[in-house]
C-alpha positions as CSV (number, residue, x, y, z in Angstrom):
1,T,22.0,-105.0,-51.0
2,L,18.4,-106.0,-50.7
3,T,17.6,-103.8,-47.6
4,S,19.9,-100.9,-48.6
5,F,21.5,-101.1,-45.2
6,P,25.4,-101.0,-45.0
7,N,27.7,-103.2,-43.0
8,L,28.0,-101.1,-39.8
9,P,30.2,-101.5,-36.7
10,G,28.2,-103.4,-34.1
11,Y,25.8,-104.9,-36.6
12,E,28.1,-107.3,-38.4
13,F,25.5,-110.1,-38.0
14,L,22.4,-108.0,-38.3
15,M,20.2,-110.7,-39.8
16,K,20.6,-112.8,-36.7
17,M,20.1,-109.9,-34.2
18,M,16.8,-108.8,-32.6
19,E,17.1,-105.5,-34.5
20,S,16.4,-107.4,-37.7
21,N,12.8,-107.9,-36.6
22,Q,12.0,-104.3,-37.2
23,E,10.5,-103.4,-40.6
24,F,12.9,-102.8,-43.5
25,S,11.4,-101.0,-46.4
26,G,13.9,-102.8,-48.7
27,L,13.5,-104.0,-52.3
28,P,11.8,-107.4,-51.5
29,T,9.2,-105.6,-49.2
30,I,8.4,-102.9,-51.8
31,L,8.1,-105.3,-54.7
32,D,6.0,-107.7,-52.6
33,E,3.5,-104.8,-51.9
34,H,3.3,-104.3,-55.7
35,G,2.4,-107.9,-56.4
36,F,5.8,-109.2,-57.5
37,Q,6.3,-113.0,-57.1
38,S,9.8,-113.7,-55.6
39,V,12.4,-116.4,-55.4
40,F,15.8,-116.6,-53.9
41,L,18.4,-119.1,-55.4
42,Y,21.6,-119.9,-53.6
43,N,24.3,-122.6,-53.7
44,G,24.5,-123.0,-49.9
45,L,22.4,-123.4,-46.8
46,F,19.8,-120.7,-46.1
47,S,20.2,-121.3,-42.4
48,W,23.6,-119.7,-42.5
49,D,23.4,-116.2,-41.1
50,N,19.6,-116.7,-40.9
51,K,19.1,-115.9,-44.5
52,E,15.8,-117.6,-45.0
53,G,14.4,-116.4,-41.6
54,F,15.3,-112.8,-42.3
55,F,14.2,-112.6,-45.9
56,R,11.0,-114.6,-45.5
57,Q,10.0,-112.0,-42.9
58,H,10.9,-109.2,-45.4
59,G,9.1,-110.2,-48.5
60,I,10.7,-113.2,-50.3
61,D,8.3,-116.0,-51.1
62,R,10.4,-119.1,-52.1
63,F,13.9,-120.3,-51.3
64,I,16.0,-122.7,-53.4
65,G,19.3,-123.8,-51.8
66,T,21.7,-126.7,-51.6
67,G,19.9,-130.0,-51.9
68,D,17.2,-128.5,-54.1
69,Y,18.9,-129.1,-57.4
70,Q,18.2,-132.2,-59.4
71,N,21.2,-134.0,-60.9
72,P,23.7,-131.2,-60.3
73,V,26.7,-130.9,-62.6
74,F,28.9,-130.5,-59.6
75,R,28.5,-130.2,-55.8
76,D,31.2,-128.5,-53.7
77,P,31.3,-130.3,-50.3
78,V,32.0,-126.9,-48.7
79,W,29.5,-124.6,-50.3
80,G,27.1,-126.6,-52.3
81,E,26.0,-126.9,-56.0
82,S,28.0,-125.1,-58.7
83,D,27.1,-121.7,-60.2
84,Q,26.0,-123.3,-63.5
85,D,23.5,-125.5,-61.5
86,V,22.1,-122.4,-59.7
87,Y,21.8,-120.4,-62.9
88,R,20.2,-123.3,-64.9
89,R,17.6,-123.6,-62.1
90,A,17.1,-119.9,-62.0
91,N,16.3,-119.8,-65.7
92,Q,13.7,-122.6,-65.2
93,E,12.1,-120.7,-62.3
94,F,12.0,-117.4,-64.1
95,R,10.4,-119.1,-67.2
96,T,7.7,-120.5,-64.9
97,L,7.1,-117.3,-63.0
98,A,6.9,-115.1,-66.1
99,G,3.3,-114.4,-67.0
100,D,0.6,-112.0,-65.9
101,K,2.4,-111.1,-62.6
102,P,5.9,-109.6,-62.5
103,F,8.6,-111.5,-60.6
104,F,11.7,-110.6,-58.6
105,G,14.6,-113.1,-58.6
106,V,17.6,-113.1,-56.4
107,I,20.7,-115.2,-57.3
108,L,23.6,-115.5,-54.8
109,T,26.5,-117.6,-56.1
110,L,29.4,-119.1,-54.2
111,S,31.7,-120.8,-56.7
112,N,34.0,-117.7,-56.8
113,H,34.9,-118.2,-53.1
114,A,37.7,-120.1,-51.3
115,P,38.4,-122.9,-51.4
116,F,37.5,-122.7,-55.1
117,N,36.2,-126.2,-55.6
118,L,35.2,-126.3,-59.2
119,P,33.9,-128.9,-61.8
120,D,36.5,-131.1,-63.3
121,P,37.1,-130.8,-66.2
122,L,36.4,-127.1,-66.4
123,P,34.4,-125.8,-69.4
124,F,37.5,-123.8,-70.5
125,P,41.3,-124.2,-70.4
126,R,42.4,-124.0,-66.8
127,I,44.5,-121.0,-65.8
128,V,47.9,-122.2,-64.6
129,T,50.0,-119.8,-62.5
130,G,51.8,-122.2,-60.1
131,D,51.0,-120.1,-57.1
132,H,48.3,-119.5,-54.5
133,L,46.3,-117.3,-56.9
134,E,45.6,-120.1,-59.4
135,G,42.5,-121.3,-57.6
136,R,41.2,-117.7,-57.3
137,F,41.8,-116.9,-61.0
138,N,40.0,-120.1,-62.1
139,G,37.1,-119.4,-59.7
140,M,36.7,-115.9,-61.2
141,R,36.8,-117.2,-64.7
142,Y,34.3,-119.9,-63.9
143,A,31.9,-117.5,-62.2
144,D,32.2,-115.2,-65.3
145,W,31.6,-118.2,-67.7
146,A,28.6,-119.4,-65.7
147,L,27.0,-116.0,-65.7
148,G,27.6,-115.7,-69.4
149,E,25.9,-119.0,-70.0
150,F,22.9,-117.9,-67.9
151,M,22.6,-114.7,-69.9
152,R,22.7,-116.6,-73.2
153,E,20.0,-119.0,-72.0
154,A,17.9,-116.1,-70.6
155,S,18.2,-114.2,-73.9
156,R,16.2,-116.9,-75.6
157,E,13.4,-116.7,-73.1
158,E,10.2,-114.6,-73.4
159,Y,10.8,-112.9,-70.1
160,F,14.2,-111.5,-71.2
161,K,13.0,-108.4,-73.1
162,D,11.0,-107.2,-70.0
163,T,13.6,-107.9,-67.4
164,L,16.1,-105.7,-65.6
165,F,19.3,-107.6,-64.6
166,V,21.5,-106.2,-61.9
167,V,24.9,-107.8,-61.4
168,T,27.3,-107.0,-58.6
169,G,29.6,-108.7,-56.0
170,D,29.9,-108.4,-52.2
171,H,33.6,-107.7,-52.3
172,G,36.8,-108.4,-54.1
173,F,40.2,-109.2,-52.7
174,A,43.2,-107.1,-51.6
175,V,46.0,-106.7,-54.1
176,P,49.2,-104.5,-53.9
177,P,49.9,-101.7,-53.6
178,N,48.0,-101.2,-50.4
179,I,47.9,-97.4,-50.2
180,T,45.6,-97.1,-47.2
181,P,44.9,-99.5,-44.2
182,M,41.4,-100.0,-45.7
183,G,42.7,-102.0,-48.7
184,L,40.5,-100.3,-51.3
185,A,41.0,-102.8,-54.0
186,R,38.9,-105.2,-51.9
187,F,35.9,-102.9,-52.2
188,N,36.2,-102.2,-55.9
189,V,33.5,-104.4,-57.4
190,P,31.5,-104.1,-60.6
191,L,27.9,-102.9,-60.7
192,L,26.0,-103.5,-63.9
193,F,22.4,-102.6,-64.7
194,Y,21.4,-104.4,-67.9
195,A,18.0,-104.1,-69.7
196,P,18.3,-104.5,-73.4
197,G,16.1,-102.0,-75.2
198,Q,15.4,-100.2,-72.0
199,L,18.8,-98.7,-70.9
200,A,21.2,-97.1,-73.3
201,P,24.8,-98.4,-72.9
202,Q,26.9,-96.0,-70.8
203,R,29.6,-96.1,-68.2
204,R,29.6,-93.9,-65.1
205,D,32.4,-93.1,-62.6
206,T,30.1,-92.1,-59.8
207,V,31.0,-93.7,-56.5
208,A,28.3,-96.1,-55.5
209,S,27.8,-99.2,-53.4
210,Q,25.4,-102.0,-52.8
211,V,22.9,-99.8,-50.9
212,D,22.3,-97.8,-54.1
213,I,20.9,-100.8,-55.9
214,G,17.4,-100.9,-54.2
215,P,16.6,-97.2,-54.7
216,S,17.9,-97.4,-58.3
217,V,15.7,-100.4,-59.2
218,V,12.6,-98.7,-57.5
219,G,13.3,-95.6,-59.6
220,L,13.8,-97.5,-62.9
221,L,10.5,-99.3,-62.3
222,G,8.8,-95.9,-61.9
223,L,7.6,-96.6,-58.3
224,D,7.4,-93.7,-55.8
225,D,7.1,-95.7,-52.6
226,P,8.9,-94.1,-49.6
227,H,11.7,-96.2,-48.3
228,Q,14.4,-95.9,-45.7
229,A,17.4,-96.6,-47.9
230,W,21.0,-95.5,-47.1
231,G,21.5,-95.2,-50.9
232,R,19.9,-93.2,-53.7
233,N,18.7,-93.6,-57.2
234,L,21.8,-93.6,-59.4
235,F,19.7,-92.8,-62.4
236,S,18.1,-89.7,-61.0
237,P,18.4,-86.8,-63.4
238,T,19.3,-84.5,-60.5
239,L,22.3,-86.6,-59.5
240,H,25.4,-84.6,-60.3
241,D,27.7,-85.2,-57.3
242,P,30.7,-87.6,-57.3
243,G,28.9,-90.1,-55.1
244,F,29.6,-91.8,-51.8
245,A,30.0,-95.2,-50.1
246,V,30.3,-96.5,-46.6
247,I,32.7,-99.4,-46.3
248,K,33.8,-101.7,-43.6
249,P,35.8,-105.0,-43.8
250,S,33.7,-108.0,-42.7
251,G,34.7,-109.5,-39.4
252,S,36.5,-106.4,-38.2
253,E,35.3,-103.6,-35.9
254,E,38.5,-101.7,-36.2
255,V,38.0,-99.4,-39.1
256,V,35.1,-98.0,-41.0
257,A,35.4,-95.5,-43.9
258,L,33.4,-93.1,-46.0
259,I,34.3,-92.5,-49.6
260,E,33.2,-89.3,-51.3
261,G,34.4,-88.9,-54.9
262,D,38.2,-89.1,-54.7
263,H,38.3,-88.5,-50.9
264,L,38.5,-91.2,-48.2
265,L,37.8,-90.7,-44.5
266,M,38.7,-93.6,-42.1
267,R,37.6,-93.8,-38.5
268,D,38.1,-96.3,-35.7
269,P,34.7,-96.6,-34.1
270,K,36.2,-97.4,-30.8
271,S,38.2,-94.2,-30.7
272,R,36.9,-90.9,-29.3
């Protein structure tokens, strides 16, 4: 998402590979060159997948991960502090950063992830299904609730009116019917650009993916820096095609796919 580089066969763990030492003209790098302060907030350990090592090299200034939260509401022994702890700290950080210089904040949350360890009691009536999906449903609802609380807090801050919020997920989960071997429902995630007073409410059905976020933010900010993105500016007035996305399940080298509009092309990278 931040480097506009897709999950490709052979580069599953790109941030830990020697190839990651090359320059990426991604969003953190471009905004750093324009004087943006930056902070990355996360529930877990930044050592996992070399997150801090990679993004410190590519433009992020500060990192706040598990163990950096004072008096957390809840700490998952597997992933770290709860989403509401991360969002509460994010609002504090953004309030401090807001001033003469612009800021770039990244929030990566983990509460909506197996094994779905959540605060008890929950801040809403627990969903009871009696099956293996109960934890997932409550994890989804908690993630949604925590995000809503953050937006309510942020809306009372001075920085809110000048901030572009971008919300997306890395993936969903497979649900029947599974029409193709790719399990397309797993890749159907929301993408929201929210800037009250700046962007008119609208809904688009253009196919897009995480690699389009960087170019879109650069375009919305009015920057014209050249960059090596796999995606494009979704708000470009010349954009009239049905869109495209490259998708590949994490942890699998067997199948990669290209979606263009309503068409799907699947390939096994090992086949000739």
